[in-house]
N, C-alpha and C positions, 0 to 999 in steps of 0.2 A: 699879800695873796697867791696863794699858785699860778703858775700859770697854766691856761685850760689845755695844754698838751706836753707839759715837765716832764720828763723821764720817756717823752714817749719818742722810737724815731720813727721818721718819714723817708721815702723813697722816693724821688721825684725828678723822670723824664723829661727834655729836652726841655730845662728848666735854663738856659744861659741868657732870653732872651723873653722879652713879652709876656704874658700870660702867666710859664712854669715859673719865671722868676720871679711872677708877684706871689705866684705860692709858695716858693721858699723862703720866699722873704716874711712871708707872714705868718708861714706859722715856724719860721725861729724864732721870730718877738715872741711868741708866744708860749717857746721853752721846748719846740721841739730840737734831736738833731736830726741835722738835714743831711741830708746824700742827694747830690746838686751834678745830675749826670747833661751833658748834650754833645753829641755828633762831633761838634765844631770843640776840638780845647783846649784852644784861647780864651775863647764863650767860655764854659764852664772855671775854667779859672776866676775868669775875670768876675763871676758872678758870684763864686764859688767867697770871694776876695770881698768883696761889696759885704757879705753879709758877716763875715768877721771881724771883720772893721770897723763892724758897730756894735761888737760884742757879742753876738752869738754863735752859738753851735752849728756848721755849715762846712762840710769835704766835698771837694768835688770829686767827678769817675768817670770824666769823658770815655766816650766811646757811642757803637753802632746802640742800639737801643733798639733792633729788628731780630739783631746776629740771636739766640736761645742762651749760645757760653756767657755771651756777655752778660749776658740781665742772670743769668745763677753767678756769676764772679760778682754783680754788684750786691747783693743778696745780699754771698757772704761775705762781702766787705763791709756793710751795715750790720751784721751780726757782730762784727769782726772790730769793729770800730766801736759801736754803740752798747750793742749785745743782743741787739732786738731787732724787729725790725716789726710794725705795728701799724704804717700806711704808709699806703701803696698810692700812688697816682702817676698812670701812662698817660704823660701828657706830650709826649714823640705822636710829631703827625707832619707830611710831607702833602702839598697842593700840588698839581698837573692841572691843567688850563686845557682845555680839547675837547671839540664835542666824540663822542663816539664813530663818527668819519673819520678822527685826527688822531684816535689814540691807537698809539704803539702796546706791542705787548710787554716790551721793555719797564713804558713807566707806568702799563698795565700793576705790572708784576712791584716795580718801587712803591708803588701808593698799596698796595697792599702787602706788603712785608711789614712795612711801619707800621701804617694804620691797624692794620688787626694784626698781622701773626705778631709783632714786638707788643703789644696790649695783652692779646691773650696769653702770651707763656706770661707776659709780668706778675700778670694776674693767677696764671698758675704756680708760680714757684715762689711770689711771696707769702703767696696764700699756704704753700707746704709749707715755708717756714713759722707763717702761725697757726698751725696746727701745732706741729712739734711745740713752740709758746704755751701753745696750751689756753691764752686770753683772751683768743678773741680780735677785732682790728676790723683794720676799712682800707677796702678798694674804688680805686674812684679813675672812670675813665673820662678823655677828655674827646666830647660827641661835636656835631654840630648842630647851626641852625637847619643847616643844607640839608645832614638827616632828616628833616622835618619836609620839607618845603623845593620843589626842584627849581633847582638854578642855572643860567645859562652856563654851560664851559665845565661843569663839575659832573659828569656819571660817575666816575669812579671813587672820588673823591666824598659825594653822597652817600653812594653803596656803604662803602667801610665806616664812614657816619652812623649811618642806620642801622648795621651789622654791629657794631660796638652796643649799642642801645636795646640790640635784642640779645649781645652776651651775657650785660646784663641783667636782662631778667631772667637767663638760664641761669647765671648760673646763684641765684638765691638758694639753688634745689643744694648745691651744695657746701655754699660757704655760710646756708642758716645755722645750721648744728653746730656750727664750730664757734659761731658769733662771729661771725666777718659781715658783712654789711659789704657792698660794692652797688656802686651806684654811677650814675653819669652828669655830667654835666654837656647844657650844648647851647653852647656862645651864640653869639648873631654876632654882628658889627663893631668890634673894638678895637680902640687904637693901640698898636704895637711897633716897632721896628718899624717892621713891614710896612704898614698898611698908611705910614704917617711920610711915607717916602710918598705916595700920591698925593695932589695939590689938591686933587677931586674926591679923595673920600672921603672927610672931613662936611663939606658941603651937603655933596649925594644923600652920606645916611642919614645927617641931619637934620634935610629933609624928609628923608622915607622915613623915619625911625619915629612911631606915634610917640614918643617918651622925648621927639628932639635932639637926640646927639647919640653917637655913637656909644656903646660902654668903652669904659679905661679896664683897663687892667687891675682895679682893683677890685671892679663891682665884682668879676669876675675868684678874685682869688675870698671874696668871705663869701661868694657860694662856695667852694670848693671847702671851706674851713668847716661852714658847717655839714658841708656831707661827711666829712670823715672825724667831727666831734661829738665825743658821747653824748652834747643835747640831739642828735639826729641817731640814736641807740635804733631807735624801729622804724628804719624809712630806708628801706632796702630795694631794687632790682625795678628805681624808681630812675627818669632823665629829668634835671632841673633844666629850660631852659633860660637864659637868660639877655634879653634881646632887645628892651626896651616896649618892647610888644608886635617888631616887628610881625613874627609869626601868624600873629590876627589879621595882617594885613596883608603881607607878602609881595610890597610894590618890586619890580628889579631895579635895581642898582642906575638909572641911564642919565645919561647927561639932562 
């Protein structure tokens, strides 16, 4: 039986670990050629090596996914290596905590550059390549539940994530005539290398999540694969919340 993503090329930013790596690995296992980006060169190369060692197609491309010239290089490299760009997933993002009174201009600009600028221009440059190929494609943004519900200490991050969801709606206008879908995923609390460093994370989020646990990275990856697969070809401009029901009740994570 043919793998669902056979002969397709997926470009994924911020995929050295966590959710991005889970998506990259899942796509590769289902037949995709994956170009795996991360800002951290060591993480990018180790992540790609893990996927390669399992017998799947993946190449690392470390660098700054907020840099427009670098994004252009990523797209060109995907075409050079694999012949096309069919799926682009803007997973790279950063979080800086602090209320509006303590947020510095530098911190503000850094978050906006990675979360919004990088995502916008990945969508633009990948879609230009898809337009040239003439066979459609899929673009996916990584939003967050805090793009839907206020959360202490995240005014700039929340703003960028809500902005990505509106951008997904806006790009329906430009992408639909080309057969390109554009959607977003909004993960809730998720167990990653970063969150597992906090010993209180699992007990707190298990208590306040209606389904009784935080998400695992494969919960998010499964949703991502659906939204970039042929099974969702008539779904575009949408945001899928994957949070175990947290946004339905939204209790804050206090000890």
